[in-house]
N, C-alpha and C positions, 0 to 999 in steps of 0.2 A: 829417467828418460833423458836423452841427450839434449843439450840446449840447442835452440835454433841457431843455424850456422850464420845467420846474418844479424844476430842480436847479441850484445854483450851480456855476461852473466851477472847475477845479482851482486856478487862480491866486488866485481869490477865497477859496477855502478855506484856501490856504496863508497868505494875508494874515490870515485869522481866527486861524490857528494861531499866527502870530507874535505876535498881541496877546492870546492866550488866557491866562487864569489857569492855574496848574499843575493845578488840579482839573478844568479843562475841556479840557485838551490831549488826553486820551485820546479823548474824544467827537469832537473835530474830526478827529483822525487817523483815527478809524473812518469818518467821513464821506468823507474823501479816498480811503480804500481802497474804499469802496462805490461810488464813481464808476466803478471798473473792474469790481468783482465783480458788480454788479447785472446787467450784460449786456455782457461783454467784446467780443462781436461787433459791438456797436453803437457803441462808443466810439472816438473818436480825439481825443486831447488834445494840447495844445500848451503844456507848462509852460515858464515863463520861467527864465532862469538864476538869478534870485533865488529862485524857488520851489524849484529843485533844491538850491541852497546851503542853504536853510532845512531841507529834508529831510535833507541830509547832516549838518547840525549835530546831529541826533537820533541818529546812529549810535553815539555813545558816551554816550547818556543812561542814567541809572541805572535807569529803568523799562524792563523787557524788552518790555512791551506797546508802548511808544512806539518802541523800537528796531526791533521786528519790523514795525510799521506803516511806518516809514520804509524799512526794507529791502525790504519788499514793493513799494512804489511805485517806489523807485529801481531795483530789479532789473528791473521791467517797462520802465522808461525805458531802462536799459542794454541791454535786449534789443530795444529799438526798437519795442515794442508800442504805446506811447502817443503816439509822436511823429508829427507831421505830416511829410510828405516834405521840407519846406524848413526843418525845425526842428533839424537836426543841430548847428548852431553853438551851440546853447544848452548843450551839455554835451559834454565829452570822454568818450565812452562807454567807451573802453578804460581810462582812469584811474579812472572810476567803478566799472567792473567789478572792477578790482584792489582797490579799497577795500572793496567788498562781499565779495569772496572771502575776505578776511582774517577775516571774521566766521563762517567755517565752523567755527571753534573757539570761538565765543562760549559763555559760560557758560549761556545760556538755550536750552533745546531749541526754544522757539518761534522764536527767531531762526535757529538752525541749520536748522530745518525750512523756513523761507522761502528761505534761501540755496540749498538743494538742491532746491527745488521744480521740477516738470517739467510738461510738457504744456501744458494750457490756460492755466496761470498765467504762461507765458512766462518761466521762470526764467533767471537769469543764467548758471548752470552749463551748462545746455543750449546757450545761445547761444555761450558761450566754446568749448565742445567742438565744436560745429558749425563755428565759424569756424576753429578750430585744425586740424581735419581736413577740409579742403575737399573737396567732391565734384566740382568742376569746375576747369579750368585757370585760369579767370578769377579764382578766389578765392585763388590760391596766394601772394599777397603780404600777406595779413592777418597782423598781428602780435598774438599773444594778450596780454591784460593781465597774465597770470602765465605763468611757464614751464610747459611741459607736465609736467616732472618734479615741480614744486611741486604742481600740480593732481593728479597721479597719487598722490603721497604722501598728500595731504589726503583724497582720496576713498576710497582703500583703508583708511586709518585709520578712516574713518567707518563702515565695515562693522561695527565694534565699538561704535558709538555706543549709549549707554544708551537713547536715545529711539527707540521702534519706528518712528515715521514717518520719521525721518532714515534709518534703515537701509533701509527700503523704497524711499525715493526715491533714495538712493545706488545701491542695487542696480539700479534702473531705468537710471540713467546708465551704469553699468558694463556693463550688458547690451549696449549699443550700441558702446561705445568701449574695452572692456577691453584688447584686444590692443594697440592703439596706445598706451594709457597704460602698459601693462606694459613695452613696449619702451623707454619713456623713464624708467621708474622707476629710481631709483638703487640700489634693492635689490629686484629683481624676485622673487628667491626668497622673501624675506620676505613680499612682497605675495601671491605664490601661496599661501603658508602661511595668510595671512589669508583668502583665498578658500576654501581647504579647511576652515578653521575654520567658515566661514559655512554649510557643509553641515549643521551642527548647530543652526542657528538655527531655532526652531520657529514663527517668526512667519509669519502668512499675510496676503497682500494681498487686500483685498476686491475691488479693481478692477485686476487685473494687466494689464500692457501698456498702461495709460493713464497715470496720474500716479504709479504706484508698481509695484513688483514684489515677489513673494515672495522674500526674500533667498536662501534655500537653492536655489530653482529657478534664480534668476539666476546664482548661483555655479556650479551644474552646467552651465548653458549656456556660461558664461565658460570653464570648463575645456575643454569641447568645442571652442570656438573657438580657444583657445590651442593645443590639440593639433593642430588643422588648420593653423594659421598660424605658430606659433612653438613647435614641439614640444620644442625643447631646454630651454625654461624649466621643463618638468615632470619632467625626468629625475631630479632629486633627491627627487621626491615620489611615486615609483611605489608604494612600500610603503604610504604613508598612503592613497593612492587605492585600492589593492587592498583595504584594510579596509572600504571603503564598498560593495564588491560584495555584502555580506551584509546591508545595512540593510533595514528593513521597507518603506520607501517606494519604490515601483516607479520613480517619476520620477527619484529620485536614483540608484538602483541601475543603471538603464538608461543614464543619461547618463554615469555614471562608466565603465561598460563600453564605451561608445562612445569615451570619452576614451582609455582604455587600448588599445582596439582600433585607434584611429588611430595611436598610438605604435608598435604592433606592425606595422601595415600600412605605415608609413613607415620600417620597419627601425630605429627608435630604441630599441626594447625587444625583447630576445630571451630571454624567460624562460618556460619551459614551464609553470611553476605558475601564473603570471599568465594566460598564454594559455588554459589549461584553464578557468579561472574566467570569463574573458571569453566563451568559447564557451558555457558553461552559461547565462550571463545573456542573451546575445544570441539564442541558440537557443530560449530559453524564452519569447520574446515572442509566439510564434505567427506572426501575419501582421505581420512586422517591416517597418518602413519600408524602401524600396528602397535608401537610402544605407547601411543597415547590412549589406547582403549582402556587399559587398566586405570590410568589416571582419571579419565572421564567417568568411568563407573564409580570410582571412589568419591569423586567430587559430587556426582549426582546423588549418591547415597547420603553424603553429608548435607546436601542441600534439600533432601527430600523432594527431588524434582518430579513433578507430575505433568510436565508440558508435553511429553512424548518425544522431545528432541533427542533425548539420550538413547532410547532404544532404536530410534531411526538411525542415529549416527553409528551405534554399535552394530547394526545390521550390515553396514558397509564392510565390517570385518569378515562377512561371509562372501564378499564379492572381490576377492583378491586372487592373484595367480597361484600363490603357494598353497598346496593342500594343508600343509602344517599350520600356516597362518590362518586358514579358514577354520581349522579345528580349534586353535587357541582363541580365535575371535568368537566362536560359538560358546566356548566355555566362559569367556569374559561376559558375554551377553547373559548367559545363564546365571552367573554370580550376581549380576545386577538385579535380575528378576527375582531370584531366590531371597536376596537380602533386603529387598524393598518391602515396604509396609502396604503396598497397594496391589491391585490386580492388573493383569495385562491381557492383551488379545490372546486367543487360544494358541496360535503358533508360537508366541513368545513363552507362554506357560509350558508348551511342549518342549521347547529348547531346554528350559530349566529342568524338566522332569528327566529328559534323556541324559543330560549331563550329570544330574545327580545320581542316576542309576550307574552310569559309567562315563567318565569324562570323554568328550570327543577326541581329545588328544591321545587317548589310549585305544581308540577304535580304528579299524581299518577302513570303515565306510565313511565317505565324505558326509558332513552334516547336511548339505543340500540334498543329497541322495536319500538320507534317512528321513528328512522332512517331506520329501516329495510324495511319499506313500500316502500320507494323510492330509497334507497341506500343499497341494500342487499350485494353488493360486498364489500363495506366499512365495514359493520357489520361483514361479514365473515372474513375479514382481522383482525378486532379487536378480534374476537373469536379465530382465529388461534394464534395471538400473545399472547393472554391471556393464551390459553391452552399450548402453548410452554413454558411459564414461569412455569406453573404447572408441566409439564413433566420434566423440568430442575431443579425443586426444589426451584426456587426463590419465588414461591407462593405456599402455603401449602395446599390449598383447591381447589377442582375441581370447575368448573363453576356451578353456582347454577342451579338446575334442573328446577325450575319454570321459570327462565329467558330463558333457552333454549326452553322450551315449548311455552312461550309467543312469542319469536321470530319466532318459527316455525309456529305458528298460524297466525302471522302477515304476514310473507312472507317466505314460505318454501325454496325459492331459497337461502336465507342466510345460512340455515342449510345444504342444499345440497352442497354448495361450501365449507363448513366447514368440512364435514364428511370425505373426502378423507385424509386430514391431520391427523385426529383423528385415522383413520385405520392405517396409516403409522407408528404411534407411539404406537400401541397397542400390539406389539410383546413382547415376554418374556424378551427381552433385555432391555425393559423399565420398568420392574418391579423393586421394590426397597425394602430395608430393613429399618425398623424403630422400635425402642424399641424392638429389638431382634425378630421381627415378619416380615414375608414375606408379602408384599402387591402387589397386581396386578397393572399393569400399570394404571395411572389415565385415560388413553384413554378408557380402558375397562370399568372403572367405569362410565365414561361419556356416552358411548354407552349404557350401561345397564340402566342408568337413562332414556335415551330417549326411549329405547325399551319398558320400562314398561308403558309409557304413549303415545307414538307415534310410535308403532312398524312398521307400514308401511313405515315410513320415513327412517328407517335404514335397511330394508329388503335386499336391493340390495348390501349393503356393508358387511353384515355378512359373506358371503362366503369368502371374502378376509381376514376377521379377522380369520375365522376358518382355512384358509390355513396357517396362521401364528402361531396359537396356539390352534387349535382344532383337532389335529391329534393323540395326545398321551395322555394317562391317567397319573395322574389324572388331570382333567380339573378344573380350578377355578370355584367356584360357580357362579360367574358373567358371565363367558363364557357359562356355562350351561343355565343360565337364558336368555342369548341372543338367544340361540337355541330354547328355549321354547317360547320366545316372537314372533319369526318369523316362528314358525312351520307351521302355517296355512296361511301365507301371503308371505313367501319368497320362493326362489328356493330350490329344494331338497338338503338335506345335503348328504355328501359323506358317503360311507361305513366306511371310516377311522374315521370320526367324531362319527358315531354310535358306533363303536368299542371303541373309547375313552370314550364315555359316559358309556358304559357297564363296562369298566375298572374302571371308576371313582365311579360307584355304588359299586364296590368291593374294594374301597380304604378306608383309615382311615378317610379322610376328603372329603367333597364335595358330598357325596352320596345322600343327600336330593335334591340338585339342579339337579343332574343327573337323579334321579327318576322322577322329574317333567318334565324334558326335554324329556325323553324316553316316558312318558305317553302322552305328547303333540304331539310328532312325531307319535306315534301309532294311536292316535285319529285322526290326520290329514291324515292318510293313507300312510305314507312313507314306501315303500316296504322294506327298509333296516332294519327296526325294527321288530324282530321276535315276535312270539306270547307269548314268556315267559314274556314279559313286559306288556301284557294286564292286568295283575293283579293290576297294578298301576293306571289304568284309572279311576275306580270308586273312589278310595280314592282321586285322583287328582281332579275330578269333585266336590267332596264333601268338598274340602279344607283341607283334612287331611294331605296333604303334604306341606301346606303353612307354612311359618315361617322359623326358622333355628334351628340347633342343640343347639345353645346357649340358645334358648328359650324352650328347652325340646322337640323338634320335631325330629323324626327319620324316615328314609325312609322305613325301614323294619317292624317297629312296626304295621302299619295298615294292612299289608298283611300276618303277621305271622300265624294267625289262619287258613287262607284259603290255604296257600301253605307253610307248615312248612318245607318240604324237600328242596324246592327251597331257602327259607330263610336261612336254615342251611348251604347250600352250599355257599351262598353268604357270610355268616358270616365267614366261614373257609377262604375264599379268602381275606376278610378284615384283618383277623389276620395274614395271610401270608404276606400281604402288610406291616402290622405293623412290622413284624419281619425283612423284607427286609430293611425298612427305619430306623429301630431302633429309631423311634420317641418317644419323651417323652409323648405326648398326645395320649393315646390309645383309642380303641373303646369300652372301658368298659361300658360307659353309654348306647351305642347301645345294647350291650349284655343284660344288665339289663332291658332295655325297652322292648326288644323282649321277654325276659323270663316272664315279667309281663303279656304280651299279650298272649303268647303261649309257655309254658315251653317245649313242645315237640320240638320246633324249635331249642332250645339251648341245649337240653339234651345230644346229641352226643358230643358237644364241652366240656361241663362240665365233662362228663365221661373221655374224653381225657385229660383234665386238671388234673383230679385226677390221671389218669394213669401216667402222666409225673411227677407229683410232689410227689406222695406218693407210687408209685410202679414201677416195671420194666416192666409193661405190655405194649402191643403195643398201639400206638396212631397215629393219623394222623400227617404226617410230618409237616403240616402247624402249628400245635400246638407245636410240638417238636422243631421247629425252633425258638420259642420265647426265649428270654434271660431270665435268672433267675429273673432279676429285672422286666421284663415285666410280667412274670408269677405271681410274688408277687403282683404287682399292680392290675392285673386282679382279682386274688383271693380276695384281700383286698376289692376292690370296689364291687365285686359281693356279698360278704358276707353282706355288709351294705345295700343291697337292701331290698325291702319290704318282710315281711314274706308271705308265708312260704319258698320261694325259698332260700333267703340268709341264714337263720339259718339252714335249712336242709343241705345246702352245707357245712356250717361251721362244722356241726356235724362230717362230714367225716374227717376233719383235726384234730378235737379234739380226735376222735376215734384212729387216728394214733399215738397220743401222749400218750395214756393210757399205752400201753406196755412199752414205754420208761420210764415213771414215775415208773411203777411197777418194772422194771428191776433195777432201781437205788435206790430201797428202801430196808430196812432191814426186812420188814414185811414178815413173813413166810420163812426167810432165816437164815442159820447159820452164825454166825459172822465171821467165817474164810473162807467163800465162796469167791472165786476170782470173781470179777465183772468186766467185760469188758463194754465198752460203747455201749449202744443200739443204733441202727441206723434205719433210715427210708429208705426204699429201693430206693425211688425216688430222685428227685433233691432238695427237701426240707429237711432241717435238723430240729431238735427239736427247735432250736432258731428261725427259721423262723416262726414256729407255735406260739411260745411265742410272737413274734412281731405282729402276726395277732391278738392274744388275746389282747395285749396292745392297738393296733390300734382300734379294735372294741369296747372294753370296754370304750375307751375314746370318741369315736364318736357316737356309736349307742348302748349303753348298754342294753336298754330295748328291742331293736330289737333282740339281740342275746341271751337274757336270757334263752329262751326256750332250746337252745342248751348248754349253759354254765352250767346251774344248774345240769343236769344229769351227765355231765362230772365231776363236783366237787363231786357229790355224789359217783362217782366211784373211784376217785383218792384221796379223802381226807386222808385216812389212809396211803397209801404209800407216799403221799406228805409230811406228818408230820414226816416221819421216813427215811430221806435220808441217804445214805452212803456218806462218805466224798467226793468221786469222783463226786457224783451227786448233791451236796449241791447247787452249783451255779445255776444249772438249776431249782431246786425246789424253790429256792429263787426268781428267775425271774418269775416263774409261779405264785407263791403266791403274789408277788408284783403287777404283771399286773392285776390280778383279784381283789385283795384287794383294790388297789387304784382306779380301774376302775368301778367295780360293786360288792362291798363287800356283798350285800344282799344275794348272792347265798351261803354264808357261814352261814347264820342265823340258819338254821336247825341243824348246827353242833356245836353250841355254847358250849354245855356240853363237847364234845370231845376236843374242842379247849382249854377250861379251864383246862381239865386234862393235855393237852400238855403243857400249860403254867406252871402249877405246877411242871411238870417234867423237864422243860427246865433248862439246866445247863451251857450254854455258849452263847456267843454273837450271833452267827449265828442262833442258835435255837430260841433265843429271837426274832431276826428279822423275822424269818420264821413264827412263830406263831403270832407275832405282826402284820404282813401284813394282816393276815386273820381275826384277832379278833378286833384290835383297832378301825378300821373304823366303826365297828358295833355300837360303842358307839354313833356315830353321825347319822348313817343311820337307825338303828333299836333300839332306846333308850329304848323302852318298854321291849324288850327282854333282854337287858343288865341289866336293873333295877331288873329283876327277880333274878339276880345273884350278886346283889350289895354286900351282906355280904361276899361272898366268894372272890370277887375281892378286897374288902377293906382289908380283912385279908391277902391276898396274897401280896398286895402293902406294908403293914406294916411289915409283918413277913417273906416274901419270900426272897430268896437270890437275887442277882442283876438281873439275867435273868428273873426270875418269877416276881419280883417286877416291873421291867421295863414294861413288858407286861401289868400287871394290872394297873400301873400308866398311861400308854398310853391310855388304854381303858377308865379309869375313866376320864382322861383329855378330851377325845372326848365327853363323856357323859356330863360332866360339861359345855363344850363349847356349846353344843346343848341345855342344860337345866340348865342355870345358877341359876335358882331358887332352885336347889338341893344342893346348896353350904353347907347348914347346915349339910348334911349327907356326902357329898363327899369331901369337902375341907380338912378336917383334915387328913384322911388317905392318900390323894393325896399329901399334903404338907409334911407329915412325910416321904414319900417315896423319895421325890425329891433329897436329897443329895446323895442317894445311888443307883441311876439308871443310865442307859446309857444316853448319851447326847440327843438322839432323844426323849426319854421319858420325860426327865427333861424339854426340850423345850416345848413339848406338854402340860405338866402339868402346867408349869408357864404361858403359854398363856391362858389356860383355867381359871386359877385363876384370871388373869387380866380381862377376860370377865365377870366373876362373880362379881369382884370388881366394874366394871362399872355399873353393875345392882344394887348392894347393897353393899357398902364398909363395912357396919357393919357385913355382913355375913362372911367376911373374917378376921375379927379382931382377931379371936382365933388362926389363923395360922401365924400371923405376926412374931412371934419369929422364926418359921421355915424358913421364907423367909429372915429374917435378917441373920440367920445362913448360909443360902445359899450364901449371898453376902460376908460374912466374910470369908467363905471357898474358895471363888474364888481367885485364885492366878494368873490370867491372862491367855492368850492363850499360849498353848505349843509352845516352840521355835522349830518349825518343819516346814521346807519349804514344805514338802510333805503333810501337814495336809489338808485333803479334805475340799473343800469350804463348803460342807454341815455341817461338824462338826464345822467349824468356825461359821457358821450361827446359829447352835443350841446352842453353848456355849454362844455366845454374846446375842442371843435371850433370853435365860433363865435369864441372868442378867437384860436385859432391861425390860422384863415383871415383874421381881421381883421388880425392882424400880417403875414401873408403879403401881403395887398393893400397895406398901408402900405409894406412893404419894397420891393415892386415899383415903387410910385409914387416912393418916395424915391430910387431909383437914377437916375431921369431928371428928377424935379421935386421936390427936397427942400424947396424953399421952401413949397410948398402943404402939406406935412405939418407943417413947423415952425409955419406960421400956424395950422393946426388945433389943435396942442397949445398954441399961445400963448393961446388963449381959456381954457385951463385952468391958466394959470400957467407954461406951458412944460413940455417933456417931463421935465425934471429934477424937477418937482414932482409928477409923476403916479406913482401906485403901482398895479400890477396884481398882486394876490396870487397867488403861485405862478409868476409869469412874469417875475421880475426879470431873469433872464439874457437873455430875448428882448427885453425893453425896453431893456436896456443895449446889446445889439447894434444895435437900431434907432437908439438915440441916437448910437452910434459912426458909423453910416452917415450920419446927418444932419450930424455934425460934420466928416466927412471932406471 
């Protein structure tokens, strides 16, 4: 990848370092490091052998800062991070790595830190470890720069390093490679002792599992891995490990229990006292990880546990989301029961018998379904415990719907005993927030899932649920769904629930579910539902109310044509609810969907919106109550709807802007007339309407063109002639339309060219440029009809006129690079004498044409060279807008790119162009020395 145009290359900096005074060495070394640190993903460097040798000479420097800087760059080189694919001959990376690894014992913690760095920094230790323990057969011939035993001793010793960052990074290395390193360690027992010592390290890593690890947690994980892969290494340390079963920190306590549990499970340890303590720790976890179940069973068997805690803990294996894990959990429980010397409760004995006949892992039926036939009470207890963990948040997903249905079909008694607990935890107090969203209680979700497929089963408990959360609007969609599911099988719902459904229909959210519930209740003959809701019955039967608003379904859309007055009144109430709650998500989609179905149903609301935003006329207070932001969102979203509704509505806002534009114009006015600011009588101001234009031309330009074109036809004259007080507004309007949907200016090209010719200052150039330049790309045929005039204006016009013409020609050339023979010369001639935005656009267009055919640009090479020669760097101004910085730098960058393209096929023309300025070696382009050097090298080649 090319070097940054404003930064010197690594070899140039190394040359500076070689010549630097001792006082300046640190600063230059810092610059070298920043080449990589500023953006490692964007850098690819090619250091020469001389640069590498220079950096190596600093490895024994007295200054630790210089040593660490050299170590950092050399370790990234040794890791291959900075080298180009063909640069490997520049350094013997294995020898370099060996030299660097020796510094793991350096006196400076700063140096040791760099040596053991990990992750994004591309540390040498990481690379050596990965190379030493290959993951594929193709890597097995790599020879490490140091023996693995040497590296093992060095890393385990560093777990006692006084520098916290070194310990954290060493811990990260050992997390991944400890077992392999221990097997090569000359004194593995001592190394294990060091790991156990590390359990006492109170250091915490702020970003674990990235560039560092918390040492004590890494040590605990290492011990687990060793127990699983090389258990014999731990046998001399069982007593020490046993002592950590009582520490306060659960992470340490649990992992040590797993370590000892694995030793017991693999028959390496047979001590009843240790086994008893392992059982206590693993059984106390509650919902323990699946892998711990076998360890717990083995430890309990070794301890001859009769406390009941083991079977209780193993029962949790039946209460997990994965069917496969439930089956293996049942088989583990069965193994424990079978191999124990004592008797168990009947359901546990049954688990053992079933598993002995055929392991659950080999069955297609879930163990809870199998057990439900004869032991519904036990299955109900399992479901209650499982669901309790869901409600408390220790399990993140509700019980699987299919499992509940299968248990219900096997033996309904299990579900009947489960349901009362579910209802107890279904109230609003059990709702929760996640990812900034409100979620209904998991109990309601579970009841809703059962209701959808076995509605009769939950009919008797729904009244209790509704007593808890079915009396006030808005109801959650799932609660409404429960009412719908039991409408024809359950007891009558109360008047309060019907009123809550009616209120939910008139709320921002949940109205689709409420409409289904009201239709189902009406169809089932519930007296509390009045005839107003009969209109939902037919759409309900036909499936028109199925789905959700997220899927584009709305309650009012199917009935709008039949009952527009009723729908309109409901919509008013919905907007009133939106105003009360001040919610971010408004009913805008509902309004648009209803308008598409029957405009008459929303016409009164739209008229009231116009009255509130654009006039002082009367309006329904339910619309007046909306905030300014809500009104803007409503208008913006509705405008973007399908024609003709959206564009026709948009026209009314554009019409309101016309007198404001005319009022701020000099057209038909005397120059000494005093102009006050024109105002819109309603709650919108002109800038609100400009924001609407900007939003709609960005998102749905074709949709609103039918409204935008006549607006432009009306205001183009006053828009081009603003008074100074109105200039900003006119600029905003021109920019919003010109950048969003410039084709509406096409019919006014002749008038825009006249305005370009008359422009005499920067703001006028911007104003006309917004309207004209983009047409070069959007309507090139039209612009080509005026090519001669634009070319003359670019070359001979003053700065404002020339900028507009150059910007337009640039857009044309970018769209049609094949026109370079005609367009390139006047465009390039104009570039030194135009505003930065026009120069940027022109240079970018010339680069596009050069990519297409470098020879087509060779005649303007001298102009581009002159542009570079004239560039004296960015202005020393802290307030310089970032857009201007981008334009100035972009112009230079594209000029270089054009010259580089031409130089590849015709270097002589570029050399001649630089010759008139004393040759390329005499030219300076501030901030771009590297790019200039690269161009010079290309020309010399």
